[in-house]
N, C-alpha and C positions, 0 to 999 in steps of 0.2 A: 700510333695511338692504339691503346688496348680497348677492345669493345667493353662497354659498360655492362656489368652483370645485372640481369633483370631479376626482380624478386620472384620467389617461388609462389606462384599464384595459388597452387593447390594448398600449400601450407597456410597462406593467408586466409583462404576460404575456410579451412578447417578451424583456424583460430577464431574467425568471425562467428562460425556456427557454435563453437564452444562458448563464446561470450554471450551469444543470444540465448543459449540454453541456461546459462547461469542467471541471466536477467529474468527469464520466464520463471525459473524456480524461485527466485527471490520474491517476485510479485505473487506467485501462488502461495508462498508461505505467509504472506501478509493477509491472504484471504481468510484463513482459519479464524483469527480473532474477530474479523469483520462479520463472519457468519455467526459466531457466538454472540456478538453484540446484537445482531438482529434478533436472534432467538431470545436473549435476555430481555430485550425491549418488548417483545411480544407478550411476555408474562409479567411485565412491569418491574423487573429486577434492575432498577436504575443504578444501584450500587455496583453491580457486576458490569453494567454498561460503562460506567465511569472508570472502573479499574481496567477493563479491557481497552478502553480508549487511551488511557495513559500508556499501557503496554504497547499498543499499536503505534502510538505517536513516537515512542522511544525507538522501537524496532525499525520503523520506516525512516526515521531521521538517520539512524546508523546506516541504513541501506542506501541512503541518498535520495529518498523520495519525499522531498519537503512538502509538496502539496498534500500528500496523504497524511503526513505528520501533523501539519497544521489543522487539517480537517478532523483528525482523531483527537487532537487537543481540544478543539471546539466541542466535540461530542462529549468528551470527558467533563469539561467545565459545565456544560448545560445539564448533563445527566446528574451531576453531583448536587445541583441546586434542588431543594424541595419544591414540589408542586410545579415542576417545569417540564413535564412530560412532552407537551406539544412542541416546545422549542427544541428539546433533545431529539425528538423524532425528526424534526426538520433538518437539524444538523447531521443526523445519521443518514438521511436520504442524500444530502449534499456530499457526504463522504463517500457513499456508494457510487455516486456519479463521478467523483474525482478518481476513485479507484478504477472505474471502467475506462475513463479517458486515458489514464496512465497506462493501464494494461494494453489498451489498443495501440497507443503510441509506441510502446516498447516492442510490440510484436511485428 
């Protein structure tokens, strides 16, 4: 009987590191619209917050981060409603928490 060939552990480790790097990069790219949403909310530009929320929802959904996508959709929906700043801010804070938990889980 022929001995079973073992997998190349070094190659597997390199592939895992490359995958981890891609995940970290994807999460970091999602942070830019989130930062812009916070900045826009600080000056009361809720139209921009809503637009960025829709963008972040779409991008995070395509990247496979459903929790971030759902949170961003909520922010977009709340920010698009007139005189709804308090609720929009609450959903934005929840989105920031979701992003933080996702980033920590992926690292």
